[in-house]
N, C-alpha and C positions, 0 to 999 in steps of 0.2 A: 721331804721336798715339797709335798702338798701344803704343809704348814707354812713353809717359807713363802710360797706363792701367794697363799691367802694373806699373810702378813704384809707382803709387798702391795697387793691389791688394796688392802685396808689403808695402808699408808698413803697410797696415791689418791684414794678417794678422800681421805682426811685432808691432805694438802690441797687438793682441788677445791674442796669445800671452803677452806680458809681463803684461798685466792678469790673464789667467787664472792665470798662474804666481804672481803676487802674492797673489791670492785663495787659491790652493791652499796656498801657504806660510803665510798668515795662519790659514787653517782648521786646518792641521796643528799650528801653534804653539799653538793654543787647545785642542787635543785632548790627553788624557792619553796617556802612552806606550802603544804597542800592547800588548795583553794585559792592561792594567791597568784598562780601563774596563768598565763593565757596561751592557748594553743593556736598555731597558725597552720592551716591547711593550704598547701601551694600545689598548683598543677602547672607543669611546664609542657608546652607543645613545641615540637622541634620541626625543623625543615626535614624533608625526606632524607633518610639515611644518616641523620645526625644524632639519633638517640644514643648510639654507641659512644659518640664523642661527649655527650652531656653526662652520661653515666661515668665515664672515665674521669671527667673533670670533678664530679661530685666525689667519687671514690678516692681520687688521688689528692684532692686539694680542698674543695668547697666545705665538706663537712667539718674538717679540722679548723678552717678559718671561721666558720660559724661559731664553733665552741670558743674560739679566741675572743669573739665579740659578744659573749653572753647568751648565745642561742644554744638550746639543748636539742640535739638530734633525737627524735622519737622513732621514726620509721620512714622507709622509702619503698615505693611499690611501682610496678608497671601493670597496666590492665592486662588481663589474660586474652581478651578478644581483639581481633583486628577491626578497624585499622588503628585503634588507639595503642595496641600492643607495640607497634613499631615507631610511634612518635610521641608518647606521653610518659612523663615521669610525675608521680604524685608523692608528696611527702608531708610529714607533720613535724614541726619544730615547736619548742616552747620558749617563752620569754617570761621574765619576772612579772611583767605587766604590759598593758597596751602601750603605755607611754615609753616603757623601756624597749619595747619592740621597735618603735620609731628610732630611738637612739642606737639600738643594735644595728639596724639596717643602714642608718646614716654612716656609722663607723665602718661597717662592712664595705659599703660602696666606695669609700675613699681609701681603703686599705691598699697600700702599694703592692703587697703580695697578691691580693685579689685582682687588682688591675693588671698586673703582669700575667697572671694565670689566664684571665679572660682574654687578653690580647693574643697570647700565644695559642690558646685553644681555638680562637676564631681566625687564625691566619688564613685558612682556606675558605672563610666565609662565616656568616652568622650561624649560630646553632639553634637558638630559640626564636620562635615566631610570636609566642604569646605566653603570658603568665597570668594565672588567676590566683587570687589570695583571699582567704576567708579567715577571720579571727574568731576563735571559739572559746567558750567556757565549758569545762567538764561539768556534767550534771552530778547530783549527789550520789547516784548509784554507779557512776563510772569507776572502773578500776584505776583510772588515771587521776582521780580526785584526791 
């Protein structure tokens, strides 16, 4: 019985490794060549009580629509300390180049699905008060390079 359990565990670990490996290869295939992409750091500030709505919009729609328009989702964070913890979303996305970033954003803004999602999510009023954006290049010792 112990041998069967060990075999099952090994099989699960092996399959999980294959699945993770496939996702990693797929993610890498979708990425521009190292050193060619540009990262964009974006900070969104929300109206009081609206961070939950913004996170829902990103979780349910925005990140997928970003990918549709050539933007790679890198990571999303909220600050740990107040008052920013309650009204700030910070994230990093990647684009193939700075020029491509402009094209990506232009296509995203006019996407009918995005326009519908934005309109519906703001039915009770605007969510975001301000957006800051910084384009960045990874340095040679960065793990993202």
